[in-house]
N, C-alpha and C positions, 0 to 999 in steps of 0.2 A: 460461661460462654461470652467470649469478646466477638463486638459489632463489629461492623466499619464501613464509612460511608467514603464514595469518592465518584467523579464521575468519570463514564464510560462508555464507549462504542462497543455495540453489538456485531461479533465476529459472526459467528454458527451459533444455532439451536439444534438441537435431538429429541423430536417428540415422541412422547410414548402414553396410550393413551392408560397402562397398566402401572409404570415405574417411572421414577423422577424423570421430568426431563434436565436435560444439562445443556445450562448455554454457555456459552465463549465470550466472554469482551477482552476487551483490550483497555485498560483501567489509565486514569493519570498517578496513581500512585504507586499501584501498586504491579504495573503492565497486565501481563495476560494471566486474567482467572478463570478457573470453571466451576462452575455454581449449579448448584442442583436446585431443584425447585417443585415444589407440589404438583403434581399433574390432577388433582381432582381442580373440577370444574370451577367452582368459583375463584379459588384462587387462580387462573390463566385466567379468567374471566379480568381479572384486577390489572395484571401485566403483563396481558400477552401483546395489547395496543403499543405499548410502550418499547417493545423487544423485537420488533421488525426491521432489520436492517435498513437503510445507514440511519439510524436512529440515536441522537447522543442523548442518553439517561444521568440522573442523578441515581446511585444506586445503594441500597443497604445491604450487607452479608455479613453472614456468620463465620467465624471459622470454625477449624476440627476436622478431623478424617473426612468427613462430607462438608465441606463449607454450605451454605446453605446462599439463596438469593432470600431475601426478607420483603425488601421493596424497589419498586423500579417505577421513577419520574421523568416523564419527557422533557427534556431541556431544549433541543431543537429535531423537528421531526423530517426534515429537510425537504420538505412537499414539493419543491419542482424538481428534483432528484426523482422521487416516487413516484412523478407524474410522467415523466418521460423514460419509456421502456428503454432507449439505449444508454441512457443516464445511468439508470437504474441497475443495468448490468455492467454497466463499469464501476458503480460503489461497491455489488455485490465481488465483483474480481478483486477490488481494493483489500474488500474485509476476508474474502478468502487468502490472499497471499498474507497478509499480515499473519492469519491463523496458523499458516504455513511456516512461517519464518521465525517464529517467535516462541519461546517456550515459558511456562508459567513460570508466574512471581518474580520476573525481572522487570525491574519499574524501566522505564526510558520514556523520558519529558520530549524529546526530541521526535521522538516517534509520533506521541498522543498528538504533538501540536503536527507533524505533519501530516494527518488522518485528517484533525481538524481543520488546516489550513485550504487541504486539498479541496475536502467537502464542500466548504463555505464557497471556494471558489468555484467551484461547479455546478453547485446551489444558485449563483447569483450570478452567474455569468451564463446561464444555457438559453436565455432569451438571444444573444447578442450572434451566434452564430454554433452551430452541428460541431464545427471545427475543434469550439471547448470540450468535448467530451473525450474526442481521440486525445488532445494533447493531454489532462489530465491524466489519464494514464500511463502514457509513457513518460510524465515531468513526476507521479508521484513512482512508480517502479524503479524507475533512476534513482531518485531521495533514498525511497527504503532502501539498496543496496548499499549507496553511500552509508547512509546511518549505521547499517549490520557491520561495516568495515568492508565492503565488496565493490568499494569503488575501485573499476579498472585503470591500469595507467596511461594516460592519454596526454605526458609531456614530452613522448618521445618515445626509441624502442625502451620496451620492457627489459630486453636481454642488455645491450650495449649501449642505450641514451643517448645515439644518433637521432636528429631531430627530424632528418627526412623520412619519415613512416608513411605506408600506404595501404597495409593492412592492419585488422584485428584479429588479435587469437584469441580464441577463448582458453585455449591450453597455455599461454602464459597470463590470459587474465589483464591483455592491454595489447596497445600497439606495438606494433615491430614493423621493422626496415625489411628490404628486399632480401639482403644475407640471410637473415634470421627467422624465415617467413615459415610457415609449413604449408605441406600441398591444401589444406583443408581451411587456412585462417580466411578471411574473409578481407579483398581489395574495399579502399573507401576515398573517397575523392574530399577536398580539401572542405569542402563545406559540407560534408559527413562528420569528419573531427570537428567542425566548427558547432554544428547542431549537439552532435554528442556532449562535449565539453560544455555549451550552455544549460543542458539538460540536471546535469548529474553537479552544476556549480554555482550557476545563478540562482536567487530566493525567486520566493513566486511572484510578489510585486510585480520583478520586473517585467514579466508576458501580461504587460495590460492592454498590451497593442497588439489589436488584433493579427495583422500585415507582418507583426514578427511571430505569431504564430505559425500564420499559412506560409513562413515561407519553413520553419521548421517543418510541417506536414509536407511538404513538396517531396521529404525524407521520408515521409512513415515507414512504407515499405522495409527499407534500408533498417529504421529505430527500431518498429515493432522488430525483425529478426532479432538483431543484435541485442537489443535487452531481454527480449526472451528466450533467447539460446543462454545467453549469460546468467539469468534468472534461476531455469532449468538447471544448471553446472553448480551454483549454490549450493538448491537445495540437493543435489546428490550429493554435495560435501555434508551437510548440514544433518539429513536423513541417514 
């Protein structure tokens, strides 16, 4: 039986007192994996403290028809996130979204690094402002869609290419002009377009300025609606 070691974020756990527990991880080397762990009290006592999301762990697991979790050592517990209810809820939403939109054994270092960067950013900047929490979720959602190949077209009308666009079309997956808009498309301002582009395209280190984050969050309701609806559409396409 072959053993593998890698860094991993825990995404989800299914706990059972009688059967094996099942843990979902997103790993650096193997993508998402689902691992079984014995539910006996002594093994849980050794592992449980390191298997509470959003922890970064070094895991060892075995291959086979029922791949097993053999060990888990904490690398980063994200103490600040876990001690802030709103931040913890955001980290759990991030973990759930990754679990929903990925399939097993599809390595993606860009996605692993995105999770790493956003959790680090959130954990280390919580003290500056609660706005960091809302921004981290919006940024992660946008960049996850980009990494998975679902970035909306934001350079002009999806249909004809004209630059004069004032609507976002979930059907067309991007901006559309007045001529090609549908009744259910969402109108948007130039500032909303600018902030939407920034969320999808700028690296996280460009958002060290709290005033910039505050400006973006002035359009929080719009951005949450666009990203939320777009993510739901992607989920329906994948599942």
